[in-house]
N, C-alpha and C positions, 0 to 999 in steps of 0.2 A: 755697510760692511765692506772692508777691503776685498777686492776681487770680484765684487758684484758688477754686473753690466748695466749701463744706462742706455736706453734706447730712445734717442731723441726723436720727437715726433714732428713731422712737417718739414723735414729737410731732406730734399732729394738726395739719395745716395747713402745717407747715413743709416737709413732704416735697416739696411742689410749688414751694417758694420757696427756691432755692439762695441761700446766704449767702456773701458775700465773707469772706475770713479776717479782715479788720478788723472785721467785724460779729460775729465769733465770741464776743467778750467780752460783747456785748450779749445774744446768745443764751444764754450761760451765766448771765447775770444773770436772764433770764426763767425759765430752768430752776430757779434757786435760789428764786425766788418760788414756783414750782409745788411745789418740794420742801418749803419752809417751810409751805406751805398744804396739806400732805398731798395732793399730786397735783392741785390745782386746775388746770383748763385755761384758759390765757389765750386769749380768743377771737381768731381770726385778725385781725379788724378792729383790735383793740387792739394785738396783737403787731406788726403791720405798722407802725403809727404809732410804737410805742415804739422800733423799730429805727431809725426816721428821726429820733427825738427822744431822744437819750441823757439830756438833762436831765430830761425827763418820766419816763424810766425810773428815774433816780436818785430823783426825788421819790416815785414809786410804791414803790420799795424801802424808802424811809425810813418809810413808813406801817406801822402795826401790821398783822399778817396779817388781822385781822378787817376792817380798812378796805380792804385789797387785795381781799378776797373780796367786799365790798360793791360796789366798782367793777366787778368781773367780773359780778356778779349784775345790776347796773344795765344793763349792755350785753347780756347774754345772755337776759334775761327777755322780750325782744320777739321777734317772729317775722320781721318784714320786714327784709330785708338793708339797705335804705336807712336804716331807723331804727337798726339796730345800728351802721352806719357813722357816722351823725350823732351817736349817743351816744358812740361811741369818740372822735370828734373833739372833742366837748365835754369828755370826761374829760381828754384831753391838754391842752386849753386851761386847764382848772382846775388840773391838776397843775403846769403851767408857771407859772401865776399864783401858786400857793401856794409854789412853789420860789423865785420872785423875791421874794416877801414875806419868806420865811425869810432869804434872803441880806441883804435890807435890814435886817431886825431884828437880825441878828448883827453888822452893820457899826456900828450905833448904839452 
């Protein structure tokens, strides 16, 4: 039913963040990134922003697994939550910018 929540099991961080069914496809895409990268954990800060930005998620999915791992490392290598959040926001901005550049390039 629309509006119901899905509680994904076994993914750190999402247990406390119920997803609407419409977000289920985005969650599945995040899980596919994790599977492709041999169980890499998407940090909560990045996952939350990717759910809100499907275009950024698509841009992340389009990257090779090694580049996806580098984004995760960039965010998780710092200790302060504020820095992790700031880096996740920066990652989203760059992914969106690169996605727009790709669209423009393909139109030409």
